[in-house]
N, C-alpha and C positions, 0 to 999 in steps of 0.2 A: 229821299233821305231815310236812313234806317234809325228808328227810335229806340230799339232794343239794344242796350249797351253790350250785352253778351254776343249778340249777332254781329254788331259792328266790329267788335274786337276780333271775332273769328274771321270775318271777311278781311280785316287788316292783315292777320297772320297769313291767310291763304293768298293774298295778293302778291306776296313775295315767295310763295312756296316753290316756284320753279327757278329761283335765282341760281345762276351758275357761277362758280368760282374759276372755271376753266371749261374748255370744250368737253361736254358730257359729264362734268363734275359738279354736283349740286351742293349748295350750301346747307340745305336741310335734308335730313334722312328720315327713315321710318320712326326712330325714337322721338324726333321732334314732332311728327304728326300725332303719335300716341299721346305725347304731353299736351299738345294743343287740344286734342279731343277730350282728354281728362279734365283740362282746365275749363273747357266749354261746358261739359256735362256738369261739372261742379257749379258753374255760374248759373246754370238753368235749373239746378236742383235735382239732377238725376243721380 
Protein backbone atom coordinates (compact mmCIF):
# COMPACT_ATOMS: atom_id res chain seq x y z
CA UNK A 1 0.00 0.00 0.00
CA UNK A 2 1.19 3.50 -0.83
CA UNK A 3 0.99 5.84 2.13
CA UNK A 4 1.96 9.06 0.36
CA UNK A 5 -1.29 10.60 -0.89
CA UNK A 6 0.39 12.54 -3.73
CA UNK A 7 2.02 9.36 -5.03
CA UNK A 8 -1.21 7.41 -4.69
CA UNK A 9 -3.12 10.06 -6.67
CA UNK A 10 -0.45 10.12 -9.39
CA UNK A 11 -0.63 6.34 -9.68
CA UNK A 12 -4.40 6.58 -9.97
CA UNK A 13 -4.11 9.07 -12.85
CA UNK A 14 -1.51 6.97 -14.60
CA UNK A 15 -3.51 3.76 -14.24
CA UNK A 16 -5.92 5.06 -16.88
CA UNK A 17 -3.39 6.91 -19.02
CA UNK A 18 -3.67 4.49 -21.92
CA UNK A 19 -7.48 4.42 -22.02
CA UNK A 20 -8.70 4.36 -25.61
CA UNK A 21 -11.97 5.82 -26.88
CA UNK A 22 -11.54 3.96 -30.16
CA UNK A 23 -8.84 2.03 -31.99
CA UNK A 24 -5.66 4.08 -31.60
CA UNK A 25 -7.57 7.07 -30.17
CA UNK A 26 -6.61 7.91 -26.61
CA UNK A 27 -8.78 9.62 -24.01
CA UNK A 28 -5.82 11.54 -22.59
CA UNK A 29 -3.22 13.54 -24.46
CA UNK A 30 -0.03 15.50 -23.81
CA UNK A 31 -1.86 18.39 -22.12
CA UNK A 32 -3.42 16.00 -19.63
CA UNK A 33 0.00 14.56 -18.78
CA UNK A 34 1.46 18.05 -18.30
CA UNK A 35 -1.45 18.95 -15.99
CA UNK A 36 -0.99 15.74 -13.98
CA UNK A 37 2.73 16.44 -13.64
CA UNK A 38 2.11 20.05 -12.55
CA UNK A 39 -0.45 18.88 -10.00
CA UNK A 40 1.93 16.23 -8.68
CA UNK A 41 4.85 18.65 -8.42
CA UNK A 42 2.60 21.12 -6.59
CA UNK A 43 1.47 18.40 -4.17
CA UNK A 44 5.04 17.41 -3.31
CA UNK A 45 6.26 21.00 -3.03
CA UNK A 46 8.34 21.42 -6.20
